[in-house]
C-alpha positions in Angstrom: -50.5 20.2 5.0 -48.9 22.0 7.9 -47.3 18.8 9.0 -45.9 18.2 5.5 -44.5 21.8 5.5 -42.8 21.2 8.9 -41.3 17.9 7.6 -40.1 19.6 4.5 -38.6 22.4 6.5 -36.8 20.0 8.8 -35.4 18.1 5.8 -34.2 21.3 4.3 -32.5 22.3 7.6 -30.8 18.9 7.7 -29.5 19.3 4.1 -28.4 22.8 4.9 -26.6 21.6 8.0 -24.8 18.9 6.1 -23.8 21.4 3.4 -22.5 23.8 5.9 -20.5 21.0 7.7 -19.0 19.9 4.4 -18.2 23.5 3.4 -16.3 24.1 6.6 -14.5 20.7 6.7 -11.7 20.3 7.5 -11.7 22.9 10.2 -8.4 21.9 11.8 -5.2 20.0 10.8 -5.8 16.5 9.5 -3.5 13.6 10.6 -2.3 11.2 7.9 -1.2 8.1 9.7 1.5 6.1 7.8 1.8 2.7 9.6 5.4 2.2 8.5 8.7 3.9 9.2 9.8 7.0 7.3 11.7 6.4 4.0 9.4 3.7 2.5 7.1 4.2 -0.5 4.0 4.6 1.7 5.8 7.5 3.5 7.2 9.0 0.3 3.7 8.9 -1.3 2.1 10.5 1.7 4.7 13.3 1.8 4.3 13.9 -1.9 0.6 14.5 -1.5 0.9 16.4 1.8 1.5 19.9 0.4 -1.0 19.9 -2.5 -3.7 18.3 -0.2 -3.0 21.0 2.4 -3.4 23.7 -0.2 -6.6 22.2 -1.6 -8.1 21.8 1.9 -7.0 25.1 3.4 -5.8 23.1 6.4 -2.5 21.4 7.1 -2.2 17.6 6.6 0.3 16.3 9.2 2.0 13.0 8.7 2.6 10.7 11.6 4.7 7.5 11.2 3.3 4.8 13.5 5.2 1.6 12.5 4.9 -1.9 14.0 2.7 -4.8 14.3 2.6 -5.5 10.5 1.0 -2.0 10.2 -1.7 -2.8 12.8 -0.4 -0.2 15.3 -0.9 2.7 13.0 -4.1 1.3 11.6 -5.5 0.8 15.1 -4.9 4.5 15.8 -7.1 5.4 12.9 -9.8 2.7 13.7 -10.1 4.2 17.2 -10.0 7.8 16.2 -13.1 10.0 16.1 -15.0 9.5 12.9 -14.8 13.1 11.9 -12.5 12.9 8.9 -9.5 14.5 10.7 -7.6 11.2 11.1 -6.8 9.1 8.0 -4.8 6.0 7.1 -2.4 5.8 4.2 -2.3 2.0 3.7 -0.6 -0.4 1.4 -1.6 -4.0 0.7 -1.2 -5.0 4.4 -4.6 -3.6 5.3 -6.4 -6.2 3.1 -4.0 -9.1 3.9 -3.8 -8.8 7.6 -7.4 -10.0 8.4 -6.6 -13.4 7.1 -2.9 -13.5 8.1 -2.8 -12.3 11.7 -4.4 -13.7 14.8 -6.0 -11.4 17.4 -6.5 -8.4 15.2 -7.0 -5.2 17.2 -9.8 -4.1 14.8 -12.3 -5.5 12.3 -10.9 -4.3 8.9 -14.1 -4.2 6.8 -16.2 -2.9 9.7 -13.8 -0.3 11.2 -12.6 1.5 8.0 -14.2 2.9 4.9 -12.5 3.7 1.6 -11.8 7.3 0.7 -9.8 7.1 -2.6 -7.3 4.9 -4.4 -3.9 6.5 -4.4 -1.4 4.5 -6.4 -0.1 1.1 -7.6 3.3 0.0 -8.8 5.1 -3.2 -9.8 7.7 -4.9 -7.7 11.1 -6.1 -8.8 12.9 -9.2 -7.6 16.2 -8.1 -6.3 19.2 -10.1 -5.1 22.4 -9.1 -3.4 25.3 -8.7 -5.8 27.1 -11.6 -4.1 24.3 -14.1 -5.0 25.7 -16.2 -7.9 22.6 -15.8 -10.1 22.2 -13.3 -12.9 18.8 -14.5 -14.2 15.5 -15.6 -12.6 16.0 -19.1 -13.9 19.5 -19.3 -12.4 18.1 -18.1 -9.0 15.4 -20.8 -9.2 17.9 -23.5 -10.0 20.0 -22.4 -7.1 17.0 -22.4 -4.7 15.9 -25.8 -5.9 19.4 -27.2 -5.3 19.4 -25.8 -1.8 15.9 -25.9 -0.3 15.4 -23.6 2.6 18.8 -22.0 2.4 17.7 -18.7 0.7 15.9 -16.0 2.6 13.7 -13.3 1.3 13.1 -10.0 3.2 9.9 -8.1 3.5 8.8 -4.8 5.0 6.7 -6.7 7.5 4.2 -9.5 7.7 1.3 -8.9 5.3 3.1 -6.1 3.4 3.1 -6.3 -0.4 6.8 -7.3 -0.2 5.8 -10.3 1.8 2.9 -11.3 -0.4 5.1 -11.1 -3.5 7.5 -13.6 -2.0 4.8 -15.9 -1.0 3.3 -15.7 -4.5 6.7 -16.5 -6.0 6.9 -19.6 -3.8 3.4 -20.7 -4.9 4.1 -20.0 -8.6 7.5 -21.9 -8.6 7.2 -24.4 -5.7 10.5 -23.1 -4.3 11.4 -23.4 -0.6 12.7 -20.0 0.4 12.4 -18.5 3.9 10.5 -15.3 4.8 12.3 -12.8 7.1 10.1 -9.8 8.1 11.5 -6.4 9.0 9.9 -3.3 10.5 9.5 -1.5 7.2 11.0 -1.5 3.7 14.0 0.6 4.6 15.3 -2.0 7.1 14.5 -4.8 4.7 16.5 -3.1 1.9 19.4 -2.5 4.3 19.4 -6.2 5.2 19.6 -7.1 1.5 22.4 -4.6 0.9 24.3 -6.0 3.9 23.9 -9.6 2.7 21.8 -10.7 5.7 19.2 -11.9 3.2 19.6 -12.9 -0.4 16.2 -11.8 -2.0 13.8 -8.9 -1.7 10.8 -7.8 -3.8 11.3 -4.0 -3.8 10.1 -0.9 -5.6 11.5 -0.1 -8.9 12.6 3.4 -7.9 14.2 2.4 -4.6 16.2 -0.2 -6.5 17.6 2.1 -9.2 20.5 3.7 -7.3 21.6 0.3 -5.8 21.5 -1.3 -9.2 23.5 1.5 -10.7 26.2 1.0 -8.0 26.3 -2.7 -8.6 25.3 -3.6 -5.0 22.1 -5.3 -6.2 20.9 -7.2 -9.3 17.4 -7.1 -10.7 16.0 -10.3 -12.1 12.4 -9.8 -12.9 9.4 -7.4 -12.5 5.9 -8.3 -11.6 4.1 -6.1 -14.1 2.7 -7.4 -17.4 5.1 -5.2 -19.4 8.6 -4.1 -18.6 9.0 -1.1 -16.3 10.1 2.1 -18.0 12.4 2.6 -15.1 14.1 -0.8 -15.6 13.7 -1.4 -19.3 16.4 -4.1 -19.4 14.8 -6.2 -16.7 12.4 -8.9 -18.0 9.0 -9.6 -16.6 8.2 -12.8 -14.7 6.1 -13.9 -17.7 9.1 -13.4 -20.1 11.2 -15.5 -17.7 8.7 -18.3 -17.7 6.9 -17.7 -14.4 3.1 -17.2 -14.5 0.8 -15.9 -11.8 2.9 -13.1 -10.3 0.1 -10.6 -9.9 1.9 -9.0 -7.0 1.9 -5.3 -7.8 1.7 -3.2 -4.7 -1.2 -0.9 -4.0 -2.0 2.2 -1.8 -5.3 3.6 -0.7 -6.6 6.2 1.7 -9.1 5.2 4.5 -11.1 6.8 7.2 -12.8 5.5 10.4 -16.0 3.6 9.4 -18.4 6.1 10.9 -17.2 9.1 8.9 -20.2 10.6 7.1 -20.6 10.6 3.4 -20.2 14.4 3.0 -16.8 14.4 4.7 -15.6 11.4 2.8 -16.6 13.1 -0.5 -14.8 16.3 0.6 -11.7 14.3 1.3 -12.0 12.5 -2.0 -12.2 15.9 -3.8 -9.2 17.2 -1.9 -7.0 14.2 -2.8 -8.2 14.2 -6.4 -7.0 17.8 -6.7 -3.7 16.9 -5.0 -3.2 14.0 -7.3 -3.8 16.2 -10.4 -1.1 18.6 -9.3 1.5 18.6 -12.2 4.4 18.2 -9.7 2.7 15.2 -8.2 2.0 13.7 -11.6 5.6 14.2 -12.7 7.2 12.9 -9.5 5.0 9.8 -9.3 6.0 8.9 -12.9 9.7 9.3 -11.9 9.0 7.0 -8.9 7.3 4.3 -11.2 3.9 4.8 -9.5 0.6 4.9 -11.3 -2.0 7.2 -9.7 -5.4 5.6 -9.5 -8.0 8.1 -8.1 -11.5 6.7 -7.9 -14.8 7.5 -6.1 -15.4 6.5 -2.5 -17.9 3.9 -3.6 -15.4 2.4 -6.0 -12.7 2.4 -3.4 -14.9 0.7 -0.9 -15.8 -2.0 -3.3 -12.2 -2.5 -4.3 -11.3 -2.6 -0.6 -13.8 -5.4 0.2 -13.0 -7.3 -3.0 -9.3 -7.3 -2.2 -9.9 -8.5 1.4 -11.7 -11.5 -0.1 -9.1 -12.1 -2.8 -6.2 -12.2 -0.3 -8.3 -14.3 2.1 -8.6 -16.9 -0.7 -4.9 -16.7 -1.5 -3.8 -17.1 2.1 -6.1 -20.1 2.6 -4.8 -21.7 -0.6 -1.1 -21.2 0.4 -1.5 -22.0 4.1 0.6 -19.0 5.0 0.8 -18.5 8.8 2.4 -15.8 10.9 3.4 -16.8 14.4 
């Protein structure tokens, strides 16, 4: 009986210690690593959530842009960080694509990270430079078929959603267009505006000002229905192209060893941040759909997406040298 009381007492102390740790977490500023340059949607989303998350946590969330290596430089910094919940990764689709796309990965994606919460998703829009003599998707396809290998599509980096969208477009249409990766979405957009590339799958919000100025043309969106931000732009399905399930996606991740209590605390903090009326209004303006979920749901989605894109990359034979 005494032994049982001792065991029960020890268990109670463990539970109390965990509760105290969770209650005092975070106890110092939290780094949000964005593995892309400033100015892209990943960076904008992180900065939008930064203030309400800091208020919810009672600690400052500090954003660090660590671009390069198809997002692996910034991601590596999180994978190697202490698993105490004070260093987090704001990742887009690259985190689930890279394991199958890149050689000599500096970390094991599914073993070195754990999901905290889903952040947002959004459709992409196929954009072309205004000087491209195509005003519809079908006209662009006819142009690409007549000149195989002559048209280039930019991306924000190997493995980014802007890259995968272009590869999915090639698979769906059989077109021969050439991928040109850049170090982030802002340089990719600048290359499109400057005419160095002809095609880019960009965010609907980023595109709006350039479409209004006439510098770019929008030919199709990847969503099932038209974007409220671009109501005059047809979907790929409307334009006769099936299989363009290329919406981009963002999630929040911690080092794999981070304990459940801290991951739950972070999940709660970001749920509160994502419910902030200013965040809700601004994300709608940006064409983003907030997708908060539980850590367990995010972890399952994380591993499922790694498998989905592994199958896609194997099917298409995409290689990055």
